[in-house]
Structure formats: C-alpha cells, structure tokens
C-alpha positions in Angstrom: -97.0 -147.1 14.0 -97.9 -145.3 17.2 -95.3 -147.4 19.1 -92.7 -146.6 16.5 -93.3 -142.9 17.0 -93.1 -143.3 20.8 -89.7 -144.8 21.1 -86.5 -142.7 21.1 -84.7 -142.8 17.7 -81.4 -141.8 16.1 -81.3 -140.3 12.5 -77.9 -140.4 10.8 -78.8 -139.9 7.1 -81.1 -137.0 6.6 -80.5 -134.4 3.8 -81.6 -131.0 5.1 -83.3 -129.7 2.0 -84.9 -133.0 1.0 -86.6 -133.1 4.4 -88.6 -129.9 3.7 -92.3 -129.9 4.7 -94.8 -130.3 1.9 -96.7 -127.3 3.2 -93.5 -125.1 3.2 -92.6 -126.3 -0.3 -96.0 -125.5 -1.6 -96.0 -122.0 0.0 -92.5 -121.2 -1.4 -93.3 -122.6 -4.8 -96.4 -120.3 -5.0 -94.3 -117.4 -4.0 -91.8 -118.1 -6.8 -94.7 -118.6 -9.1 -96.0 -115.1 -8.3 -92.5 -113.8 -9.2 -92.5 -115.7 -12.5 -89.5 -117.8 -11.4 -91.4 -121.1 -11.6 -94.8 -122.2 -12.9 -96.3 -123.2 -9.6 -99.2 -125.0 -11.3 -96.7 -127.4 -12.8 -95.5 -128.6 -9.4 -98.5 -128.1 -7.1 -100.0 -131.5 -7.8 -96.7 -133.2 -7.3 -96.1 -131.5 -4.0 -99.6 -132.7 -2.8 -98.9 -136.3 -3.7 -97.6 -138.9 -1.2 -96.8 -141.7 -3.7 -94.5 -139.9 -6.2 -93.0 -141.5 -9.2 -89.2 -141.3 -9.9 -89.7 -138.5 -12.5 -91.9 -136.6 -9.9 -89.2 -137.0 -7.3 -86.6 -135.5 -9.6 -89.1 -132.7 -10.4 -89.3 -131.9 -6.7 -85.5 -132.0 -6.3 -85.2 -129.5 -9.1 -87.7 -127.2 -7.4 -86.0 -127.5 -4.1 -82.7 -126.5 -5.7 -84.3 -123.3 -6.9 -86.0 -122.6 -3.6 -83.0 -123.1 -1.3 -80.8 -120.3 -2.8 -81.5 -117.5 -0.2 -80.5 -117.4 3.4 -83.9 -116.8 4.9 -85.4 -119.9 3.3 -82.4 -122.1 4.4 -82.9 -120.8 8.0 -86.6 -121.6 7.9 -86.2 -125.1 6.5 -83.5 -125.9 9.1 -85.7 -124.8 11.9 -88.8 -126.8 10.7 -86.8 -129.9 9.9 -85.3 -130.1 13.3 -88.6 -129.5 15.0 -90.3 -132.2 12.9 -87.7 -134.8 13.7 -87.8 -134.0 17.4 -91.6 -134.1 17.6 -91.5 -137.8 16.5 -89.0 -138.6 19.3 -85.8 -138.4 17.3 -83.3 -137.6 20.1 -80.2 -137.4 18.0 -80.1 -136.0 14.5 -77.2 -135.6 12.0 -78.3 -133.2 9.2 -76.2 -133.2 6.0 -76.3 -130.4 3.4 -74.2 -129.2 0.5 -73.0 -125.6 1.2 -74.2 -123.5 -1.8 -73.1 -120.4 -3.6 -75.5 -117.9 -5.1 -73.5 -114.9 -6.4 -76.6 -112.9 -7.3 -77.4 -112.4 -3.6 -73.9 -112.8 -2.2 -74.4 -116.3 -0.8 -71.1 -118.1 -0.2 -70.6 -121.6 1.2 -69.9 -120.0 4.6 -73.0 -117.7 4.6 -75.1 -120.7 3.5 -73.9 -122.6 6.6 -74.4 -119.6 8.8 -78.0 -119.5 7.7 -78.3 -123.2 8.7 -76.9 -122.4 12.1 -79.3 -119.5 12.4 -82.1 -122.1 11.8 -80.8 -124.2 14.6 -80.8 -121.2 16.9 -84.3 -120.4 15.9 -85.7 -123.7 17.0 -88.5 -123.0 19.5 -90.9 -125.9 19.7 -88.3 -128.2 21.3 -85.0 -127.8 23.2 -82.0 -128.2 21.0 -78.4 -129.0 21.8 -76.2 -128.5 18.7 -72.7 -127.4 20.0 -70.4 -129.0 22.6 -70.8 -125.9 24.8 -74.6 -125.5 24.8 -75.6 -127.3 27.9 -74.2 -129.3 30.8 -74.4 -132.9 29.6 -75.7 -134.3 32.9 -78.5 -131.7 33.1 -79.4 -132.4 29.5 -79.8 -136.2 29.9 -81.9 -135.8 33.0 -84.2 -133.4 31.2 -84.4 -135.8 28.3 -85.5 -138.6 30.7 -88.1 -136.3 32.1 -89.6 -136.0 28.6 -90.9 -139.6 28.8 -92.8 -138.7 31.9 -94.4 -135.8 30.0 -93.0 -133.2 32.4 -90.8 -131.3 30.0 -90.4 -130.3 26.4 -88.8 -132.7 23.9 -85.1 -132.4 23.5 -82.8 -133.2 20.6 -79.1 -133.3 19.9 -78.2 -132.0 16.4 -74.9 -132.3 14.5 -74.1 -131.2 11.0 -72.3 -132.9 8.1 -71.1 -130.9 5.1 -71.7 -132.7 1.8 -69.3 -132.7 -1.1 -71.2 -132.9 -4.3 -69.9 -135.3 -6.9 -70.0 -132.4 -9.5 -67.3 -130.5 -7.5 -63.6 -130.2 -8.3 -60.9 -131.3 -5.9 -60.3 -127.7 -4.9 -63.9 -127.0 -4.2 -64.1 -130.2 -2.1 -61.1 -129.2 -0.1 -62.8 -125.8 0.5 -65.8 -127.6 2.0 -63.5 -129.6 4.3 -61.8 -126.4 5.5 -65.2 -124.8 6.1 -66.2 -127.8 8.2 -63.0 -127.4 10.2 -63.8 -123.8 10.8 -67.3 -124.5 12.0 -66.7 -127.3 14.5 -67.9 -125.0 17.3 -71.2 -124.7 15.6 -72.0 -128.4 15.5 -70.2 -129.5 12.3 -68.7 -132.9 12.9 -68.0 -134.5 9.5 -68.0 -134.7 5.7 -70.4 -136.6 3.4 -69.8 -137.4 -0.3 -73.1 -137.4 -2.2 -74.8 -136.4 -5.4 -75.6 -138.0 -8.7 -73.7 -141.4 -8.5 -73.0 -141.5 -12.2 -71.2 -138.1 -12.1 -67.6 -137.6 -11.1 -64.8 -140.0 -10.2 -63.7 -141.2 -6.8 -60.1 -140.0 -7.4 -61.3 -136.4 -7.6 -62.6 -136.4 -4.0 -60.0 -138.7 -2.4 -57.6 -135.9 -1.5 -60.3 -133.9 0.3 -61.6 -137.0 2.1 -58.2 -137.9 3.3 -57.6 -134.4 4.4 -60.9 -134.4 6.4 -59.9 -137.6 8.1 -56.5 -136.3 8.9 -58.1 -133.3 10.6 -60.2 -135.4 12.8 -63.5 -135.0 10.9 -65.8 -138.0 10.5 -66.4 -139.2 6.9 -69.5 -141.0 5.5 -69.9 -141.9 1.8 -72.9 -142.5 -0.4 -71.8 -145.9 -1.8 -73.2 -148.4 -4.2 -76.2 -146.5 -5.4 -75.4 -147.8 -8.9 -73.2 -150.8 -9.9 -69.6 -149.5 -10.0 -67.5 -152.2 -8.6 -64.1 -150.4 -8.9 -65.4 -147.4 -7.1 -67.2 -149.4 -4.4 -64.1 -151.4 -3.7 -62.0 -148.2 -3.5 -64.5 -146.7 -1.0 -64.4 -149.8 1.1 -60.6 -149.7 1.1 -60.8 -146.1 2.3 -62.5 -147.4 5.5 -64.9 -144.4 6.1 -66.6 -144.1 9.4 -70.0 -145.0 7.8 -71.6 -145.8 4.4 -74.9 -144.6 3.0 -77.1 -147.1 1.1 -74.5 -149.7 0.0 -77.1 -151.2 -2.3 -75.4 -152.4 -5.5 -72.5 -154.5 -4.0 -71.2 -157.6 -5.7 -70.2 -160.7 -3.9 -66.7 -159.5 -3.3 -67.8 -156.1 -2.1 -70.4 -157.7 0.3 -67.5 -159.7 1.8 -65.4 -156.6 2.1 -68.2 -154.7 3.8 -69.0 -157.4 6.3 -65.3 -157.9 7.1 -64.8 -154.2 7.7 -67.8 -153.8 10.0 -68.4 -150.3 8.6 -71.9 -149.2 9.8 -74.5 -148.8 7.0 -77.1 -146.1 6.9 -80.2 -147.9 5.5 -82.9 -145.9 3.7 -85.7 -148.3 2.8 -88.3 -146.0 1.2 -85.7 -144.0 -0.6 -84.2 -147.2 -2.2 -87.6 -148.3 -3.4 -88.7 -144.9 -4.7 -85.5 -144.3 -6.6 -85.6 -147.8 -8.1 -82.2 -148.6 -6.6 -83.8 -151.8 -5.3 -86.9 -153.2 -6.9 -88.6 -154.5 -3.8 -88.2 -154.9 0.0 -88.2 -158.7 -0.5 -84.7 -158.5 -1.9 -83.4 -155.6 0.2 -80.0 -156.1 1.7 -81.2 -155.0 5.1 -82.3 -158.6 5.8 -78.9 -160.1 4.9 -76.9 -157.5 6.9 -79.3 -157.7 9.9 -79.0 -161.5 10.0 -75.2 -161.2 9.8 -75.4 -158.8 12.8 -73.7 -156.1 10.7 -73.8 -152.5 12.1 -77.0 -150.9 10.7 -79.1 -147.8 11.3 -82.5 -147.0 9.8 -82.7 -143.5 8.2 -85.0 -141.4 6.0 -82.6 -139.9 3.4 -85.1 -137.2 2.2 -88.2 -137.4 4.4 -90.1 -134.7 2.6 -89.5 -135.8 -1.0 -90.1 -139.4 -0.2 -93.1 -138.7 2.1 -91.7 -140.7 5.0 -90.5 -140.3 8.5 -88.1 -142.2 10.7 -91.1 -143.7 12.6 -92.5 -144.9 9.2 -89.1 -146.5 8.3 -89.2 -148.5 11.6 -92.7 -149.5 10.9 -91.8 -150.6 7.4 -88.9 -152.6 8.8 -91.2 -154.3 11.2 -93.7 -155.3 8.5 -91.2 -156.3 5.8 -88.7 -158.2 7.9 -90.7 -159.4 10.8 -89.1 -157.4 13.6 -90.9 -157.2 16.9 -90.9 -154.3 19.4 -87.8 -155.5 21.2 -85.9 -155.9 17.9 -86.9 -152.4 16.7 -86.0 -150.8 20.0 -82.5 -152.5 20.0 -82.0 -151.4 16.4 -82.7 -147.8 17.6 -80.5 -148.2 20.6 -77.5 -149.6 18.9 -77.5 -146.7 16.5 -76.0 -144.6 19.3 -72.7 -146.5 18.8 -72.4 -145.1 15.2 -73.1 -141.4 15.9 -70.5 -138.7 15.0 -70.4 -137.3 18.5 -68.2 -137.5 21.6 -68.3 -140.1 24.3 -70.3 -137.9 26.7 -73.1 -137.6 24.2 -73.1 -141.3 23.6 -73.2 -141.9 27.3 -76.2 -139.5 27.7 -78.1 -141.1 24.9 -77.3 -144.6 26.2 -78.7 -143.7 29.6 -81.8 -142.2 28.0 -82.4 -145.4 26.0 -81.9 -147.5 29.1 -84.5 -145.4 30.9 -87.0 -145.7 28.1 -86.5 -149.4 28.0 -87.5 -149.7 31.7 -90.6 -147.6 31.1 -91.5 -149.7 28.1 -90.8 -152.9 30.0 -88.3 -154.2 27.4 
C-alpha cells in the first residue's frame, strides 16, 4: 500500500461531492442538525463507518445532496478534495460535478461552478494548475520532478467535467453544455452523463452530447451500470472519448467495446459496494486488461466508498496479481486518456519517466 501511495497517479473518474472527507461530512451534518434540517444522530454512525451497506451508501448520498446546496460548502469541499488527491501523489485529476440550482439562496448552475473554481483557487496545501494560463508548462514539470526529491511541494493538474444528470431535460442538458463552453478558461474540458441509470432515456441527452462534441468538448458516459443493451449499444455507437464502468455488457457489446478501443474508467470498490458486480473474481477488469484494452483505475466516490486511488491500485494488485511494474505502467498509460492538451500530456509523461528511473522500473 505504501508503494501504491508513492507512485504518481492519474484520476479520471472522481465525483466531487462524493469525494467529501468523512470529518467534513460529520461536521456539516452536525451543523444542519443544530438547525433542524437533518437529524444528525440518524447519519452520524453511517458517516463513521468504513464498510457501508448499499442502503447506507444511498443514505450518505441523500445527505450530501442536502449539504452541497450553498456556495461556501461547495468551495470548501472542492479545496479539500483536491488537496487529498494531491497528498497521495495524484498528479492529474479530473473532477466531475453536476451544476446545481438552489433558488432559495440564489444559486444558479453558473454560480455553483464559480464556487467550485473558488475552491480550486483556495487550494493551499499543494501547488495547483487548473487553467491553460496558470503556469509555464516547462517550469511546472521541472517542479513536479523535484517533488520526488522531496525538495518542493506536491503539484497537481486539475480539470473539470460538468455532469448532465439523467433526470434533466434536453434543454437543461444543453444549458450545461453551454456553461461548459463558457468556462473553458477555468479548467472545464468536457461533459459527463451520469445519475440513476434506470432514470431517463438516451435519446433525451443525445442532442446535448452531440452539441458538446461539435464544440470541441470531451465526452465521457456512465455506461452499463445496469443491463440495458439497447442503450449500451447506442452509447458505443456514439463513440464517446471515454466510458465509465461498462459493467453490464453482453457479448455483442463487449465485442463493440473492444473493437472501438474506447478507454474505460474502472472503479473496483464502487462496483462491489453498489452490487453492480458481485465479486472481484468476475470483474471485467481482468478480461479487458488481458485484451490490452485502454483502462484507467479510478475511485468514483472516494468519500462515500471509503477508498482512495492508492487503495484501488492495491486492490488491483491483490485481486489480479499485478506487480509493481504492471501497476506503474497502468498509472503511466492513463496519461494517454486524459482530457487535456498535448503539452500537459508531455509534461506528465516526462514526470512518469523520471519517477520510473528513481524507482528503477
């Protein structure tokens, strides 16, 4: 586990609010309890647990939805989540979040995202690079390399994905895409489709997703979280830049996926905790890995599922027999799948090459 923490890593499927610290969630829940908004005693035991049942997971998600409806809280969570990932040597992070409205306090989708950006600006424990104009790239990568000598603070690249919730209308989804276009200079690089997989229909979101791609935004889709072969095939036909999960694929869909070479964001702990897959023994990671399909290990909701990216690498090592070299290569190849420009990929590649030399890999 210590070795998994020490290597540089890339995180491409992290939901902002689901990555909240337990300590922060507990503090905020108590505050809402004092105001009579929630019954904090009902959730306190769940927050303190590490091995939560599916019903307890949903209970936390409901609580987080209530908590993340004011700007100050969104800013705080963003700051803490970025710092937590950076402190375990995540060097590139894509955070996804659904822009929220809260008319009672004047929160709009735009002001919600502005609160997220304020959280990025507030990061203080590490050095952060979240827009194309923050820092000279060559200076940045040299500083990152110095981190492994212990001579400078940890550094992290951060990019943002705006999520379209499956409960939304076509018009609302297009509004989210337009917001993403407006916020490119603040690190927004793409669009995610997520939410309850049994809600909504693919055709509802297709116009917005096509529009996003036409405008040069990257697109990733939560795909195959439940068996829905017609939708899964339609998603694969759309050829998104990446797919999340891709668990419940039939034989035809598996063939389509492998033929397409669409990178898959794998979230081992999440898949088990949500009962999407019954055990790691039958997880599709092994099949895709053996087929040399593009893969990247991710956390999904690190706070809710009591995990970290380092833990996900450790689990992959134990469950699938991957050695240090294989784990490092899995982390390094993830650079190929990031939603960032060539200069960022070059910087990260040089950083991984430098780390490989230090680790004698």
